[in-house]
C-alpha positions, 0 to 999 in steps of 0.5 A: 500500500505504501508503494502504491501511495508513492507511485500515486504521488509521484505520477500526480506530481509529474502530471502537474509539473508537465501541465504547468510546463505545457502552458509556460514553455516558450517552445511549442515543440517542448510544450507538446512533449510535456503534454505527452508526459502529462498524458502518460502520467495520467494513464498511470493514475488510471491504472492505479484506480483500476481503470485499465481501459481508460489508461489504454485509451488515453495512451493510444488515442491522445498520445498515439494520435492527437499529441503526435499529430500536434507535434508534427503539425507544429514542426512542419508548419511555418507558424510565426509564434512571435505574431501569435504572442502579440495578443497575449496581454489583451486576452490575459484578463479573460484567460485569468477569469476562466482559469480562476473559474476552473480553479474554483471548480477543482477546489469544490470537487476536491473538498467534496471528495475529501469530505463525502468520499469518492463517487462509489460511496455516494448515495446515487452513483452515476452508473446505478444499475448498469454495473455490478461486482465482477464486471470489467471496467470496459464493459461497465463503461460500455453499458453506461455509454450505450444505455444511459448516454447513447444519444449524447455519445452519438452527438459527440461523434457527430461533432467530431465528424463535422470538426474533421470535415471542417478541418479538411475544408479549411486546409484545402487549397486550389492551385491554378493549373492543377487538374482536379476531379469534378464529380458533378461534371462526371455524373452529369456527363451525357453522350451529347456533351461527352462526345464530338463527331468529326469527319477528318480528311484523308491524310490530315489529323484531328485537332484537339 
C-alpha cells in the first residue's frame, strides 16, 4: 500500500509539473512533449484506480494520435509564434477569469471528495444499475455509454465528424493549373456533351 501511495504521488506530481510546463514553455515543440508526459502520467493514475481501459485509451488515442499529430503539425508548419504572442496581454484578463473559474471548480470537487468520499460511496452513483461486482471496467463503461448516454455519445461523434470535415475544408487549397476531379461534371456527363463527331480528311489529323 505504501508503494502504491508513492507511485500515486509521484505520477500526480509529474502530471502537474508537465501541465504547468505545457502552458509556460516558450517552445511549442517542448510544450507538446510535456503534454505527452502529462498524458502518460495520467494513464498511470488510471491504472492505479483500476481503470485499465481508460489508461489504454488515453495512451493510444491522445498520445498515439492527437499529441503526435500536434507535434508534427507544429514542426512542419511555418507558424510565426512571435505574431501569435502579440495578443497575449489583451486576452490575459479573460484567460485569468476562466482559469480562476476552473480553479474554483477543482477546489469544490476536491473538498467534496475529501469530505463525502469518492463517487462509489455516494448515495446515487452515476452508473446505478448498469454495473455490478465482477464486471470489467470496459464493459461497465460500455453499458453506461450505450444505455444511459447513447444519444449524447452519438452527438459527440457527430461533432467530431463535422470538426474533421471542417478541418479538411479549411486546409484545402486550389492551385491554378492543377487538374482536379469534378464529380458533378462526371455524373452529369451525357453522350451529347461527352462526345464530338468529326469527319477528318484523308491524310490530315484531328485537332484537339
